[in-house]
A tleap script that builds the chain and sets N, CA, C and O, in Angstrom:
source leaprc.protein.ff14SB
mol = sequence {
  NMET LYS ARG THR THR VAL LYS VAL PRO ASP
  GLU VAL ASP ALA ARG LEU ARG HIE GLU ALA
  GLN ARG ARG GLY ILE THR ILE SER GLU LEU
  THR ARG GLU ALA LEU GLN ALA HIE LEU GLY
  MET GLN ARG ARG LEU GLY ALA ALA ALA ALA
  GLY ARG SER GLY HIE ARG ASP ILE SER GLU
  ARG ILE GLU GLU ILE LEU ALA ARG GLU VAL
  ALA PRO SER CHIE
}
set mol.1.N position { 0.851 -1.163 0.000 }
set mol.1.CA position { 0.000 0.000 0.000 }
set mol.1.C position { 0.905 1.236 0.000 }
set mol.1.O position { 1.912 1.276 0.706 }
set mol.2.N position { 0.543 2.222 -0.783 }
set mol.2.CA position { 1.306 3.461 -0.898 }
set mol.2.C position { 0.683 4.559 -0.053 }
set mol.2.O position { -0.529 4.579 0.160 }
set mol.3.N position { 1.511 5.462 0.423 }
set mol.3.CA position { 1.039 6.630 1.167 }
set mol.3.C position { 0.950 7.798 0.188 }
set mol.3.O position { 1.867 8.021 -0.601 }
set mol.4.N position { -0.152 8.539 0.240 }
set mol.4.CA position { -0.353 9.710 -0.610 }
set mol.4.C position { -0.848 10.864 0.244 }
set mol.4.O position { -1.696 10.675 1.116 }
set mol.5.N position { -0.336 12.030 0.005 }
set mol.5.CA position { -0.788 13.224 0.704 }
set mol.5.C position { -1.715 13.999 -0.214 }
set mol.5.O position { -1.404 14.229 -1.382 }
set mol.6.N position { -2.858 14.398 0.327 }
set mol.6.CA position { -3.854 15.130 -0.462 }
set mol.6.C position { -4.219 16.397 0.292 }
set mol.6.O position { -4.503 16.355 1.489 }
set mol.7.N position { -4.213 17.510 -0.400 }
set mol.7.CA position { -4.640 18.777 0.205 }
set mol.7.C position { -6.100 19.003 -0.148 }
set mol.7.O position { -6.482 18.955 -1.317 }
set mol.8.N position { -6.920 19.251 0.881 }
set mol.8.CA position { -8.349 19.480 0.683 }
set mol.8.C position { -8.754 20.763 1.397 }
set mol.8.O position { -8.107 21.162 2.365 }
set mol.9.N position { -9.815 21.410 0.933 }
set mol.9.CA position { -10.326 22.603 1.618 }
set mol.9.C position { -10.778 22.246 3.042 }
set mol.9.O position { -11.119 21.098 3.329 }
set mol.10.N position { -10.775 23.233 3.908 }
set mol.10.CA position { -11.168 23.029 5.312 }
set mol.10.C position { -12.542 22.377 5.439 }
set mol.10.O position { -12.740 21.500 6.280 }
set mol.11.N position { -13.489 22.803 4.608 }
set mol.11.CA position { -14.841 22.244 4.677 }
set mol.11.C position { -14.847 20.754 4.345 }
set mol.11.O position { -15.547 19.976 4.993 }
set mol.12.N position { -14.080 20.360 3.352 }
set mol.12.CA position { -13.993 18.944 2.986 }
set mol.12.C position { -13.342 18.156 4.117 }
set mol.12.O position { -13.796 17.061 4.450 }
set mol.13.N position { -12.289 18.700 4.706 }
set mol.13.CA position { -11.620 18.045 5.824 }
set mol.13.C position { -12.581 17.837 6.989 }
set mol.13.O position { -12.616 16.761 7.584 }
set mol.14.N position { -13.350 18.853 7.309 }
set mol.14.CA position { -14.302 18.755 8.420 }
set mol.14.C position { -15.356 17.684 8.149 }
set mol.14.O position { -15.686 16.892 9.032 }
set mol.15.N position { -15.881 17.666 6.925 }
set mol.15.CA position { -16.898 16.667 6.582 }
set mol.15.C position { -16.314 15.261 6.580 }
set mol.15.O position { -16.967 14.308 7.006 }
set mol.16.N position { -15.080 15.139 6.099 }
set mol.16.CA position { -14.395 13.852 6.081 }
set mol.16.C position { -14.202 13.325 7.494 }
set mol.16.O position { -14.478 12.158 7.770 }
set mol.17.N position { -13.730 14.183 8.387 }
set mol.17.CA position { -13.509 13.784 9.775 }
set mol.17.C position { -14.824 13.413 10.469 }
set mol.17.O position { -14.894 12.434 11.211 }
set mol.18.N position { -15.851 14.203 10.216 }
set mol.18.CA position { -17.158 13.936 10.826 }
set mol.18.C position { -17.702 12.580 10.368 }
set mol.18.O position { -18.165 11.784 11.184 }
set mol.19.N position { -17.643 12.328 9.067 }
set mol.19.CA position { -18.174 11.067 8.527 }
set mol.19.C position { -17.370 9.878 9.029 }
set mol.19.O position { -17.948 8.845 9.368 }
set mol.20.N position { -16.054 10.001 9.083 }
set mol.20.CA position { -15.225 8.905 9.586 }
set mol.20.C position { -15.574 8.604 11.046 }
set mol.20.O position { -15.694 7.443 11.435 }
set mol.21.N position { -15.735 9.650 11.840 }
set mol.21.CA position { -16.100 9.457 13.246 }
set mol.21.C position { -17.489 8.845 13.367 }
set mol.21.O position { -17.701 7.944 14.179 }
set mol.22.N position { -18.431 9.325 12.569 }
set mol.22.CA position { -19.799 8.808 12.606 }
set mol.22.C position { -19.828 7.321 12.303 }
set mol.22.O position { -20.573 6.567 12.928 }
set mol.23.N position { -19.007 6.897 11.330 }
set mol.23.CA position { -18.982 5.495 10.923 }
set mol.23.C position { -18.034 4.633 11.742 }
set mol.23.O position { -18.026 3.409 11.613 }
set mol.24.N position { -17.235 5.278 12.584 }
set mol.24.CA position { -16.311 4.520 13.422 }
set mol.24.C position { -15.143 3.926 12.648 }
set mol.24.O position { -14.657 2.846 12.984 }
set mol.25.N position { -14.689 4.631 11.608 }
set mol.25.CA position { -13.553 4.174 10.816 }
set mol.25.C position { -12.526 5.289 10.739 }
set mol.25.O position { -12.806 6.430 11.107 }
set mol.26.N position { -11.343 4.955 10.262 }
set mol.26.CA position { -10.306 5.975 10.156 }
set mol.26.C position { -10.542 6.842 8.921 }
set mol.26.O position { -11.250 6.459 7.989 }
set mol.27.N position { -9.928 8.015 8.949 }
set mol.27.CA position { -10.006 8.914 7.792 }
set mol.27.C position { -9.392 8.226 6.575 }
set mol.27.O position { -9.893 8.371 5.460 }
set mol.28.N position { -8.313 7.481 6.786 }
set mol.28.CA position { -7.676 6.757 5.681 }
set mol.28.C position { -8.630 5.750 5.056 }
set mol.28.O position { -8.711 5.649 3.832 }
set mol.29.N position { -9.362 4.995 5.895 }
set mol.29.CA position { -10.316 4.017 5.373 }
set mol.29.C position { -11.411 4.697 4.544 }
set mol.29.O position { -11.750 4.246 3.450 }
set mol.30.N position { -11.951 5.783 5.083 }
set mol.30.CA position { -13.013 6.498 4.381 }
set mol.30.C position { -12.494 7.077 3.066 }
set mol.30.O position { -13.180 7.020 2.045 }
set mol.31.N position { -11.296 7.627 3.093 }
set mol.31.CA position { -10.708 8.190 1.878 }
set mol.31.C position { -10.496 7.110 0.830 }
set mol.31.O position { -10.799 7.320 -0.345 }
set mol.32.N position { -9.972 5.942 1.244 }
set mol.32.CA position { -9.798 4.829 0.297 }
set mol.32.C position { -11.135 4.413 -0.311 }
set mol.32.O position { -11.240 4.216 -1.522 }
set mol.33.N position { -12.158 4.279 0.539 }
set mol.33.CA position { -13.490 3.902 0.043 }
set mol.33.C position { -13.995 4.907 -0.985 }
set mol.33.O position { -14.509 4.526 -2.037 }
set mol.34.N position { -13.846 6.188 -0.677 }
set mol.34.CA position { -14.332 7.239 -1.571 }
set mol.34.C position { -13.584 7.216 -2.902 }
set mol.34.O position { -14.190 7.343 -3.967 }
set mol.35.N position { -12.276 7.054 -2.834 }
set mol.35.CA position { -11.483 7.003 -4.067 }
set mol.35.C position { -11.838 5.775 -4.901 }
set mol.35.O position { -11.981 5.874 -6.119 }
set mol.36.N position { -11.978 4.640 -4.264 }
set mol.36.CA position { -12.333 3.420 -4.986 }
set mol.36.C position { -13.714 3.551 -5.625 }
set mol.36.O position { -13.906 3.128 -6.765 }
set mol.37.N position { -14.664 4.123 -4.916 }
set mol.37.CA position { -16.008 4.314 -5.468 }
set mol.37.C position { -15.952 5.270 -6.651 }
set mol.37.O position { -16.587 5.027 -7.677 }
set mol.38.N position { -15.204 6.343 -6.518 }
set mol.38.CA position { -15.097 7.331 -7.592 }
set mol.38.C position { -14.431 6.739 -8.834 }
set mol.38.O position { -14.786 7.086 -9.960 }
set mol.39.N position { -13.483 5.862 -8.626 }
set mol.39.CA position { -12.758 5.250 -9.737 }
set mol.39.C position { -13.423 3.981 -10.254 }
set mol.39.O position { -12.893 3.319 -11.147 }
set mol.40.N position { -14.587 3.641 -9.695 }
set mol.40.CA position { -15.309 2.455 -10.153 }
set mol.40.C position { -14.675 1.159 -9.692 }
set mol.40.O position { -14.829 0.123 -10.340 }
set mol.41.N position { -13.968 1.209 -8.585 }
set mol.41.CA position { -13.286 0.026 -8.071 }
set mol.41.C position { -13.970 -0.531 -6.827 }
set mol.41.O position { -13.423 -1.399 -6.147 }
set mol.42.N position { -15.142 -0.039 -6.540 }
set mol.42.CA position { -15.870 -0.441 -5.337 }
set mol.42.C position { -16.247 -1.906 -5.432 }
set mol.42.O position { -16.661 -2.381 -6.489 }
set mol.43.N position { -16.104 -2.618 -4.327 }
set mol.43.CA position { -16.504 -4.031 -4.302 }
set mol.43.C position { -18.000 -4.126 -4.482 }
set mol.43.O position { -18.758 -3.400 -3.839 }
set mol.44.N position { -18.421 -5.003 -5.339 }
set mol.44.CA position { -19.843 -5.160 -5.647 }
set mol.44.C position { -20.647 -5.684 -4.466 }
set mol.44.O position { -21.802 -5.295 -4.293 }
set mol.45.N position { -20.065 -6.558 -3.652 }
set mol.45.CA position { -20.803 -7.170 -2.557 }
set mol.45.C position { -20.387 -6.609 -1.203 }
set mol.45.O position { -20.494 -7.294 -0.186 }
set mol.46.N position { -19.917 -5.373 -1.188 }
set mol.46.CA position { -19.454 -4.780 0.053 }
set mol.46.C position { -20.501 -4.738 1.146 }
set mol.46.O position { -20.152 -4.800 2.325 }
set mol.47.N position { -21.771 -4.636 0.797 }
set mol.47.CA position { -22.822 -4.540 1.807 }
set mol.47.C position { -23.628 -5.830 1.914 }
set mol.47.O position { -24.692 -5.842 2.532 }
set mol.48.N position { -23.141 -6.902 1.327 }
set mol.48.CA position { -23.876 -8.170 1.380 }
set mol.48.C position { -24.111 -8.570 2.826 }
set mol.48.O position { -23.196 -8.535 3.648 }
set mol.49.N position { -25.321 -8.943 3.124 }
set mol.49.CA position { -25.745 -9.407 4.449 }
set mol.49.C position { -25.794 -8.292 5.483 }
set mol.49.O position { -26.047 -8.562 6.658 }
set mol.50.N position { -25.562 -7.057 5.082 }
set mol.50.CA position { -25.580 -5.960 6.042 }
set mol.50.C position { -26.977 -5.717 6.585 }
set mol.50.O position { -27.123 -5.195 7.690 }
set mol.51.N position { -28.003 -6.082 5.834 }
set mol.51.CA position { -29.360 -5.816 6.257 }
set mol.51.C position { -30.135 -7.046 6.669 }
set mol.51.O position { -31.356 -7.084 6.521 }
set mol.52.N position { -29.463 -8.035 7.174 }
set mol.52.CA position { -30.167 -9.254 7.590 }
set mol.52.C position { -31.242 -8.918 8.603 }
set mol.52.O position { -30.984 -8.273 9.620 }
set mol.53.N position { -32.440 -9.361 8.310 }
set mol.53.CA position { -33.564 -9.044 9.183 }
set mol.53.C position { -33.997 -10.223 10.033 }
set mol.53.O position { -34.720 -10.052 11.015 }
set mol.54.N position { -33.561 -11.414 9.666 }
set mol.54.CA position { -34.009 -12.596 10.374 }
set mol.54.C position { -35.280 -13.174 9.783 }
set mol.54.O position { -35.744 -14.228 10.217 }
set mol.55.N position { -35.855 -12.488 8.786 }
set mol.55.CA position { -37.057 -12.976 8.121 }
set mol.55.C position { -36.649 -13.737 6.866 }
set mol.55.O position { -35.818 -13.263 6.092 }
set mol.56.N position { -37.226 -14.909 6.665 }
set mol.56.CA position { -36.847 -15.737 5.534 }
set mol.56.C position { -37.687 -15.481 4.287 }
set mol.56.O position { -37.360 -15.987 3.214 }
set mol.57.N position { -38.753 -14.710 4.408 }
set mol.57.CA position { -39.654 -14.536 3.272 }
set mol.57.C position { -39.502 -13.187 2.577 }
set mol.57.O position { -40.364 -12.809 1.784 }
set mol.58.N position { -38.437 -12.459 2.852 }
set mol.58.CA position { -38.263 -11.120 2.284 }
set mol.58.C position { -38.271 -11.173 0.759 }
set mol.58.O position { -38.953 -10.372 0.120 }
set mol.59.N position { -37.528 -12.098 0.173 }
set mol.59.CA position { -37.462 -12.145 -1.292 }
set mol.59.C position { -38.824 -12.472 -1.902 }
set mol.59.O position { -39.124 -12.038 -3.015 }
set mol.60.N position { -39.632 -13.216 -1.199 }
set mol.60.CA position { -40.968 -13.551 -1.704 }
set mol.60.C position { -41.920 -12.368 -1.561 }
set mol.60.O position { -42.869 -12.241 -2.335 }
set mol.61.N position { -41.676 -11.505 -0.582 }
set mol.61.CA position { -42.568 -10.381 -0.298 }
set mol.61.C position { -42.008 -9.045 -0.760 }
set mol.61.O position { -42.551 -8.001 -0.399 }
set mol.62.N position { -40.934 -9.045 -1.550 }
set mol.62.CA position { -40.244 -7.807 -1.882 }
set mol.62.C position { -41.160 -6.780 -2.546 }
set mol.62.O position { -41.074 -5.595 -2.224 }
set mol.63.N position { -42.030 -7.197 -3.456 }
set mol.63.CA position { -42.930 -6.247 -4.121 }
set mol.63.C position { -43.854 -5.571 -3.108 }
set mol.63.O position { -44.063 -4.359 -3.158 }
set mol.64.N position { -44.396 -6.358 -2.199 }
set mol.64.CA position { -45.282 -5.819 -1.155 }
set mol.64.C position { -44.521 -4.833 -0.262 }
set mol.64.O position { -45.028 -3.756 0.054 }
set mol.65.N position { -43.325 -5.199 0.136 }
set mol.65.CA position { -42.516 -4.357 1.012 }
set mol.65.C position { -42.151 -3.051 0.317 }
set mol.65.O position { -42.280 -1.977 0.905 }
set mol.66.N position { -41.702 -3.136 -0.915 }
set mol.66.CA position { -41.334 -1.925 -1.667 }
set mol.66.C position { -42.543 -1.023 -1.899 }
set mol.66.O position { -42.432 0.197 -1.778 }
set mol.67.N position { -43.675 -1.597 -2.225 }
set mol.67.CA position { -44.887 -0.810 -2.449 }
set mol.67.C position { -45.267 -0.040 -1.183 }
set mol.67.O position { -45.678 1.119 -1.248 }
set mol.68.N position { -45.127 -0.689 -0.050 }
set mol.68.CA position { -45.454 -0.049 1.233 }
set mol.68.C position { -44.454 1.071 1.533 }
set mol.68.O position { -44.842 2.115 2.056 }
set mol.69.N position { -43.187 0.871 1.212 }
set mol.69.CA position { -42.151 1.867 1.493 }
set mol.69.C position { -42.256 3.111 0.620 }
set mol.69.O position { -41.962 4.215 1.076 }
set mol.70.N position { -42.670 2.940 -0.623 }
set mol.70.CA position { -42.720 4.085 -1.535 }
set mol.70.C position { -44.119 4.668 -1.697 }
set mol.70.O position { -44.323 5.605 -2.468 }
set mol.71.N position { -45.064 4.117 -0.976 }
set mol.71.CA position { -46.434 4.635 -1.039 }
set mol.71.C position { -46.468 6.052 -0.505 }
set mol.71.O position { -45.848 6.347 0.517 }
set mol.72.N position { -47.197 6.943 -1.193 }
set mol.72.CA position { -47.286 8.332 -0.715 }
set mol.72.C position { -47.972 8.385 0.648 }
set mol.72.O position { -48.976 7.714 0.883 }
set mol.73.N position { -47.413 9.187 1.527 }
set mol.73.CA position { -48.037 9.331 2.858 }
set mol.73.C position { -49.055 10.451 2.806 }
set mol.73.O position { -48.817 11.493 2.196 }
set mol.74.N position { -50.163 10.236 3.434 }
set mol.74.CA position { -51.250 11.238 3.421 }
set mol.74.C position { -51.409 11.868 4.761 }
set mol.74.O position { -52.269 12.730 4.940 }
savepdb mol mol.pdb
quit
């Protein structure tokens, strides 16, 4: 792995630090993720299993679930 120094505006630095802290990762990790995503090198299955609900019928009910989520609220 190579070390690279990047100069960013104060506002970008503040947002970068805030997001890294919010996610509980280092600034280096967040910067690598952002660069990889921007360059189209993001892992396709990076979030696989991140949303496990414990329900086994989600794939069978996906249309119903999506319809309920995007239904206009009155």
